[in-house]
C-alpha positions in Angstrom: -34.9 -17.8 -28.9 -35.1 -16.5 -25.3 -33.3 -13.1 -25.0 -30.7 -12.9 -22.2 -31.5 -10.5 -19.4 -28.5 -9.5 -17.4 -28.8 -9.6 -13.6 -28.1 -6.7 -11.3 -24.9 -8.3 -10.2 -23.7 -8.6 -13.8 -24.4 -4.9 -14.4 -22.6 -4.0 -11.2 -19.6 -5.9 -12.5 -19.7 -3.8 -15.6 -19.8 -0.7 -13.4 -16.6 -1.9 -11.8 -15.1 -2.4 -15.2 -15.9 1.2 -16.1 -14.3 2.4 -12.9 -11.2 0.3 -13.6 -11.0 1.8 -17.1 -11.6 5.4 -16.1 -8.2 6.6 -17.2 -8.6 5.3 -20.8 -10.3 8.5 -22.1 -8.5 11.5 -23.4 -6.4 12.9 -26.2 -3.5 15.2 -27.0 0.2 15.3 -27.2 2.9 14.2 -24.8 4.8 16.8 -22.8 8.5 16.9 -21.9 8.9 16.2 -18.2 11.7 15.5 -15.7 12.5 11.8 -15.0 9.9 10.5 -12.5 11.1 9.4 -9.1 11.6 5.6 -8.8 8.9 3.5 -7.2 9.7 0.2 -5.4 8.9 -2.8 -7.6 6.3 -4.2 -5.1 4.7 -0.9 -4.4 1.5 0.2 -6.0 2.1 3.6 -7.8 -0.1 6.5 -6.6 -2.4 8.4 -9.0 0.1 11.3 -8.8 3.0 9.1 -9.8 1.1 7.6 -12.6 0.2 11.0 -14.0 3.8 12.2 -13.7 5.1 9.2 -15.7 2.2 9.5 -18.2 3.1 13.0 -19.1 6.7 12.1 -19.6 5.8 9.4 -22.2 6.7 9.8 -25.9 3.7 7.8 -27.2 0.3 6.5 -26.2 -1.6 3.5 -27.3 -4.5 4.9 -25.2 -5.0 7.5 -22.5 -3.0 10.4 -24.1 -3.1 13.5 -21.9 -5.7 16.1 -22.8 -4.4 19.4 -24.2 -4.1 22.3 -21.9 -7.4 24.2 -21.7 -5.9 27.6 -22.1 -4.3 27.2 -25.6 -7.2 25.1 -26.7 -9.7 27.9 -25.9 -7.3 30.3 -27.7 -7.4 28.1 -30.8 -11.2 28.1 -30.8 -11.3 31.9 -30.3 -8.9 32.4 -33.3 -11.0 30.1 -35.5 -14.1 32.1 -34.5 -12.4 35.4 -35.4 -11.2 34.0 -38.8 -14.8 32.9 -39.6 -16.3 36.2 -38.5 -18.6 34.3 -36.2 -21.1 36.3 -34.0 -22.4 35.1 -30.7 -25.7 33.2 -30.6 -28.6 33.6 -28.2 -30.2 30.3 -27.2 -28.8 28.6 -30.3 -30.1 31.2 -32.8 -27.2 32.2 -35.0 -25.9 31.5 -38.5 -23.0 29.4 -37.1 -25.3 27.0 -35.3 -27.9 26.7 -38.0 -25.4 26.2 -40.8 -23.6 23.5 -38.8 -26.9 21.8 -38.1 -27.7 21.8 -41.8 -24.2 20.5 -42.7 -24.4 17.5 -40.4 -28.0 16.7 -41.4 -26.9 16.8 -45.1 -23.8 14.7 -44.3 -26.0 12.0 -42.8 -28.9 12.3 -45.4 -31.6 13.8 -43.2 -33.8 16.9 -43.5 -32.8 18.7 -40.4 -30.6 18.6 -37.3 -30.6 20.0 -33.7 -27.4 20.7 -31.8 -27.6 19.2 -28.3 -25.4 20.0 -25.2 -25.1 16.2 -24.6 -25.9 13.0 -26.4 -27.8 11.7 -23.4 -30.2 14.6 -23.8 -30.6 14.1 -27.5 -31.3 10.4 -27.3 -33.8 10.8 -24.4 -35.6 13.3 -26.5 -35.8 11.0 -29.5 -37.1 8.1 -27.5 -39.7 10.3 -25.7 -41.0 11.7 -29.0 -41.5 8.2 -30.4 -43.1 6.9 -27.2 -45.7 9.7 -27.1 -46.5 9.4 -30.8 -46.9 5.6 -30.8 -48.3 5.3 -27.3 -45.8 2.5 -26.7 -43.0 3.1 -24.1 -41.1 -0.1 -24.7 -37.6 0.5 -26.2 -35.7 -2.5 -27.5 -31.9 -2.3 -26.8 -28.7 -4.3 -26.6 -27.7 -5.1 -23.0 -24.6 -2.8 -23.3 -26.8 0.1 -24.5 -25.8 3.5 -23.2 -29.4 4.0 -22.0 -29.1 1.0 -19.7 -25.5 1.3 -18.5 -24.6 5.0 -18.3 -27.6 7.2 -17.7 -28.8 6.4 -14.2 -32.0 5.0 -15.6 -32.9 8.5 -16.9 -35.2 7.0 -19.6 -37.2 5.3 -16.9 -37.2 8.1 -14.2 -37.7 11.1 -16.5 -39.8 9.6 -19.3 -41.4 6.4 -17.9 -39.8 4.4 -20.7 -39.2 0.6 -20.4 -36.1 -1.0 -21.8 -36.5 -4.4 -23.4 -33.2 -6.3 -23.6 -33.3 -8.0 -27.0 -30.0 -9.7 -27.6 -27.2 -11.5 -25.8 -24.2 -9.4 -24.8 -21.8 -11.2 -27.1 -23.0 -9.9 -30.5 -24.8 -6.9 -32.1 -28.5 -6.6 -32.1 -30.1 -8.4 -35.1 -33.5 -8.5 -36.9 -34.3 -11.8 -35.4 -34.1 -10.2 -31.9 -36.8 -7.7 -32.9 -39.0 -10.5 -34.3 -38.6 -12.6 -31.1 -39.0 -9.7 -28.6 -41.0 -10.8 -25.6 -42.9 -7.6 -25.5 -44.4 -5.3 -28.2 -41.8 -2.7 -29.2 -42.4 1.0 -29.9 -38.8 1.9 -30.6 -35.5 0.1 -31.1 -32.3 1.9 -30.3 -29.2 0.5 -32.0 -25.6 1.5 -31.3 -23.3 1.6 -34.3 -20.6 0.3 -33.6 -21.1 -1.5 -30.3 -18.6 0.1 -28.0 -18.5 -2.6 -25.3 -17.9 -5.3 -28.0 -14.8 -3.5 -29.2 -16.6 -1.8 -32.1 -18.4 -4.8 -33.6 -20.9 -4.2 -36.3 -23.7 -6.0 -38.1 -22.8 -7.0 -41.6 -24.4 -4.8 -44.3 -27.0 -7.5 -45.0 -27.8 -7.9 -41.3 -28.2 -4.1 -40.9 -30.5 -3.9 -43.9 -32.6 -6.7 -42.6 -32.9 -5.0 -39.2 -34.1 -1.8 -40.9 -36.6 -3.6 -42.9 -37.9 -5.6 -40.0 -38.5 -2.5 -37.9 -40.2 -0.7 -40.7 -42.5 -3.6 -41.5 -43.6 -3.8 -37.9 -44.1 -0.1 -37.4 -41.3 0.1 -34.9 -39.3 3.4 -34.9 -35.5 2.8 -35.4 -33.1 5.2 -33.7 -29.3 5.0 -34.0 -26.9 5.7 -31.2 -24.3 6.8 -33.6 -21.8 8.2 -31.0 -19.1 6.6 -33.1 -20.9 6.4 -36.4 -18.1 8.1 -38.2 -15.9 5.1 -37.7 -18.3 2.7 -39.4 -18.0 4.1 -42.9 -14.7 2.3 -43.9 -16.2 -1.0 -42.8 -19.4 -0.7 -44.8 -17.7 1.1 -47.7 -20.8 3.1 -48.4 -21.7 6.8 -48.1 -22.9 7.9 -44.6 -26.4 8.7 -46.0 -26.8 5.1 -47.3 -25.7 3.7 -43.9 -28.2 6.0 -42.1 -31.1 5.4 -44.6 -33.9 3.4 -42.9 -33.2 4.9 -39.5 -35.8 7.4 -38.3 -33.2 9.4 -36.3 -29.5 9.4 -35.6 -27.4 10.9 -32.8 -23.7 11.7 -33.3 -21.2 12.8 -30.8 -18.7 15.6 -31.3 -16.2 14.9 -28.4 -15.8 11.3 -29.3 -13.4 10.9 -32.3 -14.0 14.6 -33.3 -12.3 15.9 -30.2 -14.6 18.9 -29.5 -15.3 20.4 -26.1 -18.6 18.5 -26.0 -22.0 18.5 -27.7 -23.9 16.2 -30.0 -26.4 16.4 -32.9 -29.8 14.8 -33.3 -30.9 14.5 -36.9 -34.2 13.4 -38.5 -37.2 14.7 -40.3 -38.2 18.4 -40.1 -41.2 17.9 -37.9 -39.3 15.5 -35.6 -36.5 18.1 -35.2 -39.0 20.9 -34.6 -40.4 18.9 -31.7 -36.9 18.0 -30.6 -36.1 21.7 -30.1 -39.1 22.1 -27.8 -37.9 19.1 -25.8 -34.4 20.5 -25.7 -35.9 23.6 -24.0 -37.9 21.4 -21.6 -34.7 19.6 -20.7 -32.9 22.8 -19.9 -30.7 22.5 -22.9 -31.2 25.9 -24.4 -27.9 27.3 -23.1 -27.7 31.1 -23.5 -24.5 30.8 -25.7 -23.9 27.6 -27.6 -21.3 29.0 -30.0 -18.1 27.9 -28.1 -19.2 24.2 -28.3 -20.5 24.4 -31.9 -17.3 26.2 -33.0 -15.1 23.6 -31.3 -17.0 20.9 -33.3 -17.3 22.7 -36.6 -13.5 23.5 -36.7 -12.6 19.9 -36.2 -15.2 17.7 -38.0 -13.8 17.7 -41.5 -10.2 16.9 -40.3 -11.5 14.1 -38.0 -13.4 12.4 -40.8 -10.3 12.5 -43.0 -8.2 10.8 -40.4 -10.6 7.9 -39.7 -9.6 5.6 -42.6 -6.0 5.7 -41.6 -7.0 5.1 -37.9 -9.0 2.0 -39.0 -6.1 0.7 -40.9 -3.8 1.2 -37.9 -6.3 -0.6 -35.6 -6.3 -3.6 -38.0 -2.5 -3.8 -38.1 -1.9 -3.2 -34.4 -4.6 -5.6 -33.3 -3.2 -8.4 -35.4 0.3 -7.7 -34.1 -0.9 -8.0 -30.5 -3.0 -11.1 -31.2 0.2 -12.8 -32.3 1.0 -13.1 -28.6 -1.0 -16.1 -27.3 -1.2 -14.4 -23.8 -3.4 -11.7 -25.3 -6.9 -12.0 -26.6 -8.1 -9.3 -29.0 -11.8 -8.6 -29.7 -13.1 -8.4 -32.4 -11.1 -10.0 -35.1 -10.8 -8.8 -37.7 -11.2 -5.2 -36.3 -14.0 -3.4 -38.3 -13.4 0.2 -36.9 -10.6 2.2 -35.2 -11.1 0.5 -31.8 -10.7 -2.9 -30.2 -10.4 -4.6 -26.8 -7.5 -6.6 -25.3 -8.0 -9.3 -22.7 -5.4 -10.8 -20.5 -5.3 -13.2 -17.5 -3.5 -11.5 -14.7 -3.7 -10.1 -11.2 -4.9 -6.5 -11.5 -2.4 -5.0 -9.0 0.5 -6.8 -10.6 -0.6 -5.7 -14.0 -0.9 -2.1 -13.0 2.6 -2.1 -11.5 3.9 -3.5 -14.7 2.1 -0.9 -16.8 3.7 1.7 -14.7 7.1 0.1 -15.1 6.9 0.0 -18.9 5.7 3.6 -19.0 8.6 4.8 -16.7 11.4 2.8 -18.4 10.3 2.9 -22.1 8.2 6.0 -22.0 5.3 4.2 -23.8 1.9 4.5 -22.2 0.0 1.3 -23.0 -3.2 1.9 -21.0 -4.4 3.8 -18.0 -5.4 0.5 -16.5 -7.0 -2.8 -17.3 -10.3 -3.3 -15.6 -12.0 -6.5 -14.3 -14.4 -8.4 -16.5 -17.2 -10.8 -15.5 -14.7 -13.7 -15.8 -12.6 -13.8 -12.6 -8.9 -13.2 -13.2 -9.4 -11.9 -16.7 -8.8 -8.1 -17.3 -9.6 -6.0 -20.3 -8.7 -2.6 -21.7 -10.1 -0.5 -24.6 -7.9 0.9 -27.3 -9.0 3.6 -29.8 -6.5 4.8 -32.3 -5.7 8.5 -32.0 -2.8 10.9 -32.7 -1.0 9.6 -29.5 -0.2 6.3 -31.2 1.3 7.8 -34.3 4.8 8.2 -32.8 4.9 4.4 -32.1 5.3 1.5 -34.5 3.5 -1.8 -34.2 6.8 -3.4 -33.4 7.5 -1.0 -30.5 4.1 -1.5 -29.1 4.2 -5.3 -29.4 7.6 -5.3 -27.7 6.3 -3.2 -24.9 3.4 -5.6 -24.4 5.8 -8.5 -24.3 7.8 -6.7 -21.6 4.5 -6.1 -19.7 3.5 -9.7 -19.7 7.0 -11.2 -19.2 7.3 -9.2 -15.9 4.1 -10.6 -14.4 
């Protein structure tokens, strides 16, 4: 099998998709607002008009407004006071160390290191493996965060070389590793694959991938930014899912909803070296405790909500797929996220999204972005608290109104 390497133009198209979907991120609750001023049906709403309408909505399928920073910081401060937390100095404090141990234990590893960003944590993991094995080739999926979202940092900063192993349309498999056109030192696997709407390998495929890398002496790293959402699909404890990976990164602002930050977990010697590299990357912030506290106060609650979010994603995705004008990916939905595709003119669709939001106070999406197929648009949907006030029937009705008006 010849792996597919995407051209520069294809990746630029993906960048356009990202720009078109920039308003999808966020979380929080709707606020009461005055009725927005009317906009002519043929006029394209401004960003300010879109935001005014969005904040007046009663429910959000995606793109719920973020909470005000002031009250949010107060909540973190109150939690710190209740816990009796003392400030840290460059990450040295009981709060940080106990949280690192908690997450490492949760995932079945010996140790963990809190990182200011996931980009930093993953670069560190790949660099350690490249130096140890003297092989700077990193096997990745074409939608890997390393390739699409880091301005080639793995190449520029660490002289690593990405080897695209699989086609865009499915997750990375063991056969892709066996058929790699270049010798691999490391393979980085995203669970689930964000740009495929949360697709995952089957359990058998994942186990074969682990075994293949181990038998070939290839280090296996997990981009687990959304790892938490995988557990209901596999129906196994998190340590069993992670077993066979040499290291795992998890995010604390995705799903968990913290201010930011990430964790890199692995063996003790690996994490000891990762701390040195965190310092080299400028990641030893004088005080980490606000970020760690924000994650620590939310993690347990976020994990408890995921099974219900996955069930909601399954029911809503099937309700939307009942309309032949919409295409849902993947089906069935394995996690709490999915993608919706529609054939439409992008300006007309954005006007209709604005109209539905203004008239029905339902925010469907911040915007559909272009795909590599001309005339086909897509949006990403991740279940969060903003959708809880809406039923599947209400959302389906709003989508029908959206499409009928095109």
